C-alpha positions as CSV (number, residue, x, y, z in Angstrom):
1,M,-5.5,-27.3,-12.3
2,L,-4.9,-25.1,-9.3
3,C,-3.4,-27.9,-7.3
4,S,-1.0,-28.7,-10.2
5,F,0.1,-25.0,-10.2
6,I,0.8,-25.1,-6.4
7,I,2.7,-28.4,-6.7
8,Y,4.8,-27.1,-9.6
9,F,5.6,-23.9,-7.7
10,Y,6.8,-25.7,-4.6
11,L,9.0,-28.0,-6.8
12,I,10.9,-25.1,-8.3
13,K,11.3,-23.1,-5.0
14,P,13.7,-24.0,-2.1
15,I,11.5,-26.0,0.2
16,S,13.4,-25.0,3.3
17,I,12.7,-21.3,2.7
18,I,9.1,-21.8,1.9
19,M,8.4,-24.0,5.0
20,K,10.5,-21.9,7.4
21,F,7.7,-19.3,7.8
22,D,4.2,-20.5,8.7
23,F,2.0,-18.2,6.6
24,D,-0.7,-20.9,6.6
25,R,-1.3,-20.4,10.3
26,V,-4.7,-18.9,11.1
27,I,-4.4,-16.4,14.0
28,D,-7.5,-15.2,15.7
29,R,-7.3,-11.4,15.7
30,T,-10.7,-10.6,17.3
31,G,-10.5,-8.8,20.6
32,T,-7.2,-7.2,19.8
33,A,-8.6,-3.7,18.9
34,S,-8.0,-4.5,15.3
35,V,-9.8,-2.2,12.9
36,K,-9.9,-5.0,10.3
37,F,-11.6,-7.5,12.6
38,D,-13.1,-5.6,15.6
39,G,-14.3,-2.8,13.3
40,L,-16.6,-5.0,11.2
41,K,-19.7,-4.1,13.1
42,Q,-19.0,-0.3,12.9
43,Y,-18.2,-0.3,9.2
44,F,-20.3,-3.2,7.8
45,G,-23.0,-3.7,10.4
46,R,-22.1,-7.3,11.0
47,T,-19.4,-9.3,12.8
48,D,-19.7,-12.6,11.0
49,L,-17.8,-11.6,7.9
50,I,-14.4,-12.7,6.6
51,P,-12.4,-9.5,6.7
52,M,-10.7,-8.9,3.4
53,W,-10.6,-5.1,3.5
54,V,-8.1,-3.1,5.6
55,A,-4.6,-3.2,4.1
56,D,-2.8,-5.1,6.8
57,M,-1.9,-8.8,6.7
58,D,-3.0,-11.7,8.9
59,F,0.6,-13.0,9.3
60,R,3.0,-12.9,12.3
61,V,5.8,-10.4,11.8
62,P,9.4,-11.5,11.4
63,E,11.0,-13.1,14.5
64,S,13.7,-10.4,14.4
65,V,11.0,-7.8,15.1
66,I,9.3,-9.9,17.8
67,N,12.6,-10.6,19.5
68,S,13.7,-6.9,19.4
69,I,10.5,-5.7,20.9
70,R,10.6,-8.4,23.5
71,Q,14.1,-7.3,24.5
72,R,13.1,-3.7,24.6
73,T,10.1,-4.5,26.7
74,E,12.1,-6.4,29.2
75,H,14.1,-3.3,30.0
76,A,10.8,-2.0,31.5
77,I,11.5,1.7,31.2
78,F,9.8,3.5,28.4
79,G,11.0,7.1,28.5
80,Y,11.2,9.5,25.7
81,P,12.9,7.9,22.7
82,L,15.8,9.2,20.6
83,I,16.1,8.4,16.9
84,T,19.5,6.7,16.8
85,P,22.1,6.3,14.0
86,G,21.0,2.7,13.8
87,F,17.5,3.8,12.7
88,Y,18.9,5.8,9.8
89,N,21.5,3.2,8.9
90,S,19.0,0.4,8.6
91,I,16.9,2.5,6.2
92,I,20.0,3.5,4.1
93,Q,21.1,-0.1,3.8
94,W,17.6,-1.4,3.0
95,I,17.0,1.3,0.3
96,W,20.4,0.6,-1.3
97,E,20.0,-3.2,-1.3
98,K,16.3,-3.3,-2.4
99,H,16.1,-0.3,-4.7
100,G,19.7,0.6,-5.7
101,W,19.4,4.2,-4.3
102,D,22.2,5.6,-2.3
103,I,20.6,8.1,0.2
104,A,22.1,10.3,2.9
105,A,20.9,10.2,6.5
106,E,20.1,13.9,6.5
107,W,17.5,13.3,3.8
108,I,15.4,11.0,6.0
109,V,12.6,12.5,8.0
110,F,10.6,10.5,10.5
111,T,6.8,10.6,10.3
112,P,4.2,8.7,12.3
113,G,2.6,7.5,9.1
114,I,2.3,8.2,5.3
115,V,-1.3,9.5,5.5
116,P,-0.3,12.2,8.1
117,A,2.6,13.1,5.8
118,L,0.2,13.6,2.9
119,S,-1.8,16.0,4.8
120,M,1.2,17.8,6.2
121,S,2.6,18.1,2.7
122,V,-0.6,19.7,1.5
123,M,-0.6,22.1,4.5
124,V,3.0,23.4,4.1
125,L,3.6,23.2,0.4
126,T,0.3,24.7,-0.8
127,E,-2.2,27.4,0.2
128,P,-6.0,27.1,0.7
129,G,-7.5,27.2,-2.7
130,D,-4.5,25.7,-4.5
131,K,-4.9,22.7,-6.8
132,V,-3.6,19.3,-5.9
133,L,-3.8,16.4,-8.4
134,V,-4.5,12.7,-7.9
135,Q,-5.0,9.8,-10.3
136,S,-8.1,7.9,-9.5
137,P,-9.2,5.2,-8.7
138,V,-6.8,5.7,-5.8
139,Y,-6.3,5.3,-2.0
140,P,-9.1,7.3,-0.4
141,P,-7.0,9.4,2.0
142,F,-5.5,11.0,-1.1
143,F,-8.9,12.8,-1.5
144,S,-9.5,13.7,2.1
145,S,-6.0,15.1,2.7
146,I,-6.7,17.6,-0.1
147,Q,-10.4,18.4,0.5
148,D,-10.2,18.5,4.3
149,N,-7.5,21.2,4.0
150,D,-9.5,23.4,1.7
151,R,-7.5,22.7,-1.4
152,I,-9.0,22.0,-4.9
153,L,-9.0,18.4,-6.0
154,V,-7.9,17.8,-9.6
155,N,-8.2,14.3,-11.1
156,N,-6.2,12.7,-13.8
157,Q,-8.2,9.5,-14.0
158,L,-6.3,6.4,-15.1
159,N,-7.2,4.7,-18.3
160,E,-8.4,1.1,-18.1
161,N,-8.3,-1.2,-21.1
162,N,-9.0,-4.9,-20.8
163,G,-7.9,-5.0,-17.2
164,R,-4.7,-3.0,-17.5
165,Y,-4.4,0.6,-16.3
166,T,-2.3,3.3,-17.9
167,I,-1.7,7.0,-17.3
168,D,-3.4,9.5,-19.7
169,F,-0.4,11.7,-20.2
170,N,-2.1,14.2,-22.5
171,D,-4.7,14.8,-19.9
172,L,-2.0,14.9,-17.1
173,D,-0.1,17.5,-19.1
174,A,-3.2,19.7,-19.5
175,R,-4.2,19.5,-15.9
176,L,-0.8,20.2,-14.5
177,S,-0.5,23.2,-16.7
178,D,-3.7,24.7,-15.2
179,G,-2.3,25.9,-11.9
180,V,-1.7,22.6,-10.1
181,R,0.8,23.1,-7.3
182,L,1.2,19.5,-6.0
183,M,0.7,16.0,-7.3
184,F,0.2,12.8,-5.4
185,F,1.7,9.8,-7.2
186,C,1.0,6.2,-6.0
187,N,3.8,3.8,-7.0
188,P,3.0,0.9,-6.8
189,H,-0.5,1.9,-7.3
190,N,-3.3,1.1,-4.7
191,P,-5.7,-0.3,-5.7
192,V,-5.0,-1.2,-9.3
193,G,-1.7,-2.9,-8.6
194,R,0.4,-1.2,-11.3
195,V,4.1,-1.1,-10.8
196,W,4.9,1.8,-13.1
197,T,7.7,1.3,-15.6
198,R,10.7,3.6,-15.8
199,E,9.3,5.2,-18.9
200,E,6.0,6.0,-17.2
201,V,7.7,7.4,-14.1
202,E,10.1,9.5,-16.2
203,K,7.1,11.0,-18.0
204,V,5.4,11.9,-14.8
205,I,8.6,13.5,-13.4
206,G,9.2,15.3,-16.7
207,L,5.7,16.9,-16.6
208,C,6.0,17.9,-13.0
209,Q,9.3,19.6,-13.8
210,K,7.9,21.2,-16.8
211,H,5.0,22.8,-14.8
212,N,7.0,23.3,-11.6
213,V,4.7,21.0,-9.6
214,V,5.9,19.3,-6.4
215,L,5.6,15.5,-6.5
216,I,4.6,13.5,-3.5
217,S,5.4,9.9,-4.4
218,D,3.7,7.3,-2.1
219,E,6.0,4.3,-2.4
220,I,4.8,2.4,0.7
221,H,4.2,-0.8,-1.3
222,S,7.5,-0.6,-3.1
223,D,9.0,-3.8,-1.4
224,L,6.0,-5.9,-2.4
225,I,6.8,-6.5,-6.1
226,F,5.9,-9.7,-8.0
227,P,8.4,-11.4,-10.4
228,G,8.7,-9.8,-13.8
229,Y,8.3,-6.2,-12.4
230,T,10.7,-3.7,-11.0
231,H,9.9,-0.8,-8.7
232,I,11.4,2.5,-10.0
233,S,11.4,5.2,-7.4
234,A,10.5,8.6,-8.6
235,A,13.8,9.8,-7.2
236,L,15.7,7.5,-9.7
237,A,13.8,8.8,-12.7
238,G,14.0,12.1,-14.6
239,K,16.7,14.7,-13.9
240,G,17.1,14.1,-10.2
241,P,15.1,14.1,-6.9
242,D,14.6,17.9,-6.6
243,N,11.1,19.1,-5.9
244,M,9.8,15.8,-4.7
245,V,9.1,13.8,-1.5
246,I,9.4,10.0,-1.4
247,C,7.1,8.3,1.2
248,M,8.1,4.9,2.5
249,A,7.6,2.7,5.5
250,P,8.0,-0.9,6.8
251,S,4.3,-1.0,7.6
252,K,3.0,-2.8,4.5
253,T,6.2,-4.8,3.9
254,F,6.4,-6.3,7.4
255,N,2.9,-5.9,8.7
256,L,3.8,-3.1,11.1
257,A,1.0,-0.6,10.4
258,G,0.1,-0.4,14.1
259,M,3.7,0.7,15.0
260,A,3.1,4.2,13.4
261,S,6.7,4.4,12.2
262,A,7.3,5.7,8.6
263,F,9.7,8.0,7.0
264,L,10.1,10.5,4.1
265,I,13.2,10.8,1.9
266,I,13.6,14.4,0.8
267,P,16.9,15.3,-0.9
268,D,15.5,18.8,-1.7
269,Q,16.7,20.8,1.4
270,H,14.0,23.5,0.9
271,L,11.2,21.0,0.9
272,R,12.8,19.0,3.7
273,E,13.0,22.0,6.1
274,K,9.3,22.9,5.5
275,I,8.2,19.3,6.3
276,K,10.5,19.1,9.3
277,K,9.1,22.4,10.6
278,I,5.5,21.2,10.7
279,L,6.5,18.0,12.4
280,E,8.3,20.0,15.0
281,N,5.4,22.4,15.4
282,L,3.1,19.4,16.1
283,H,5.7,17.8,18.3
284,I,5.4,14.5,16.5
285,Q,9.0,14.2,15.1
286,Y,10.3,11.7,17.7
287,G,8.3,8.5,17.2
288,N,7.7,5.9,19.8
289,I,10.0,3.3,21.3
290,F,8.4,0.2,19.8
291,G,7.9,1.7,16.4
292,L,11.5,2.7,16.1
293,T,12.7,-0.6,17.4
294,A,10.4,-2.5,15.0
295,L,11.5,-0.6,11.9
296,Q,15.2,-1.1,12.6
297,A,14.7,-4.8,13.4
298,A,12.6,-5.4,10.3
299,Y,15.1,-3.8,7.9
300,E,18.1,-5.4,9.5
301,G,16.7,-8.9,9.8
302,G,13.5,-9.3,7.7
303,A,14.8,-9.9,4.2
304,E,14.4,-13.7,4.2
305,W,10.9,-13.4,5.7
306,L,10.0,-11.0,2.9
307,D,11.2,-13.3,0.2
308,A,9.1,-16.1,1.6
309,L,6.1,-13.8,2.0
310,M,6.3,-12.8,-1.7
311,D,6.4,-16.5,-2.7
312,Y,3.3,-17.1,-0.7
313,L,1.5,-14.0,-2.0
314,L,2.3,-15.0,-5.5
315,I,0.4,-18.2,-5.1
316,N,-2.5,-16.3,-3.4
317,R,-2.6,-13.9,-6.3
318,D,-2.6,-16.6,-9.0
319,T,-5.2,-18.6,-6.9
320,V,-7.6,-15.7,-7.2
321,I,-7.0,-15.3,-10.9
322,R,-7.5,-19.0,-11.6
323,F,-10.5,-19.3,-9.3
324,F,-12.5,-16.6,-11.0
325,N,-11.4,-17.6,-14.5
326,D,-12.5,-21.2,-13.9
327,E,-15.4,-20.9,-11.4
328,M,-16.9,-17.4,-11.7
329,P,-16.0,-15.5,-14.8
330,E,-18.4,-12.7,-13.9
331,I,-15.6,-11.3,-11.7
332,I,-12.4,-10.4,-13.5
333,P,-9.4,-9.8,-11.3
334,V,-6.9,-7.2,-12.4
335,V,-3.5,-8.9,-12.4
336,T,-1.7,-7.0,-9.7
337,E,2.0,-6.4,-10.3
338,G,2.7,-5.4,-6.8
339,T,1.0,-5.0,-3.3
340,Y,-1.1,-7.7,-1.6
341,L,-4.3,-6.0,-2.8
342,M,-6.3,-7.1,-5.8
343,W,-8.8,-5.0,-7.8
344,L,-11.8,-7.1,-8.8
345,D,-13.8,-6.0,-11.8
346,C,-17.4,-7.0,-10.9
347,R,-19.2,-5.1,-13.7
348,A,-20.2,-8.3,-15.5
349,M,-22.3,-9.2,-12.5
350,G,-24.8,-6.6,-13.6
351,L,-25.3,-5.1,-10.1
352,R,-25.1,-1.4,-9.3
353,D,-22.7,-0.5,-6.5
354,L,-25.1,-0.5,-3.6
355,R,-26.5,-3.9,-4.6
356,L,-23.0,-5.1,-5.2
357,K,-21.9,-4.1,-1.8
358,R,-25.0,-5.8,-0.3
359,F,-24.3,-9.0,-2.2
360,F,-20.7,-9.4,-0.8
361,I,-21.8,-8.4,2.8
362,Q,-25.2,-10.0,3.2
363,S,-25.0,-12.9,0.7
364,A,-21.4,-13.9,0.6
365,G,-20.3,-12.8,4.1
366,I,-17.2,-11.0,2.8
367,A,-15.9,-7.6,3.9
368,M,-14.1,-5.8,1.0
369,N,-13.5,-2.2,0.2
370,P,-16.1,-1.0,-2.3
371,G,-14.7,0.5,-5.5
372,P,-16.5,3.9,-5.3
373,A,-14.5,4.8,-2.2
374,F,-11.5,5.0,-4.5
375,G,-13.0,7.8,-6.6
376,P,-14.0,8.0,-10.3
377,G,-13.2,4.8,-12.1
378,G,-14.0,2.7,-9.0
379,E,-17.6,2.0,-9.9
380,G,-18.3,-1.7,-10.2
381,F,-15.1,-2.8,-8.5
382,Q,-14.1,-4.2,-5.1
383,R,-10.7,-4.3,-3.5
384,L,-9.7,-7.7,-2.1
385,N,-6.8,-8.1,0.5
386,I,-5.0,-11.4,-0.2
387,G,-2.5,-11.0,2.7
388,C,-4.0,-13.9,4.6
389,P,-3.6,-17.7,5.0
390,R,-4.6,-19.5,1.9
391,S,-7.4,-21.4,3.7
392,T,-9.0,-18.0,4.6
393,L,-8.7,-16.9,1.0
394,L,-10.2,-20.1,-0.4
395,D,-13.0,-19.9,2.1
396,A,-13.8,-16.3,0.9
397,L,-13.7,-17.2,-2.8
398,N,-16.0,-20.2,-2.3
399,R,-18.4,-18.1,-0.3
400,I,-18.6,-15.7,-3.2
401,K,-19.2,-18.4,-5.7
402,I,-21.9,-20.2,-3.6
403,A,-23.7,-16.9,-3.0
404,W,-23.7,-16.1,-6.7
405,V,-25.0,-19.6,-7.6
406,N,-27.7,-19.3,-5.0
407,R,-28.7,-15.7,-5.7
């Protein structure tokens, strides 16, 4: 049945596009100072695991990126970089073509990463003791960027019903009304994979405006959207982009996380000046030569690669769904609408979280992110990274099934 699906998919897709990029190639990443691979011993206690955890992919980046970095390397002088008009123009063009949002260059603020931007937003837009809201289960740095800066964490936990997550708007309204100063919004959502609809995004914006809450919208996965869904940026919903910060980067889209080159879009001048000030105070507003080069090259020449990537990831996603449905129904994958991360509901396995973690590590030989790390609502879940060659994915799935049968 799975083979029939894959054959059908290839028949209805342009073969030349699918075959142009070799996502099936298995590349050995050990010994490259990779957290995902070389960090296994530190985080899981073993090195013989299939790494399906850290949110980067096991694919070569687009050739346009490789060629641009190679050309820059051959110059052989790596002095202080300048953020050029080409950097801004590549972002402006990409955002317009992919998301239909016409932005101005002065709205764009460089940041070395989205996680640092979250912490900096907390530091300059709130005071110690202020309340900051998240929606769990959610990306773990959302919690630490709040608590490590002595702010009060407020949680508007997502509702889960038969594998689909929704926002509890009544609870959100009540919590925002109780002195919350800042809200972190994850769109598309990591780890549950929701691509929030326009109606949902508009409701979030409306409540933030109602209660004068600044919205920090993490849209780092916004280019990784599966057919049938559309990313709606927070800036395109509600009554306009005032009082919000949009966080984006090429890092997830083009597998460039190690380049430390992200950006914020802040139309609100008051907020923009505050964020720029802390970047300047920390002297991290300039970026690095190769990160800037990679970002521009990806946005200018990576569109075809991304289209092929999404075709490949779609089959990976549906392979996971069909495998567990047919071979191991004790695990129920949440159908991700965007991102290359899948949220696996393992509650029917009947194992508490510590035993569940041990099962995947010690019995199956798989490294995934345990659900409790994502906060309330993560109990009994695991996060699986499907951004890998299909042979690696199938190996991991079969290991899980065999370990379960032989338990």
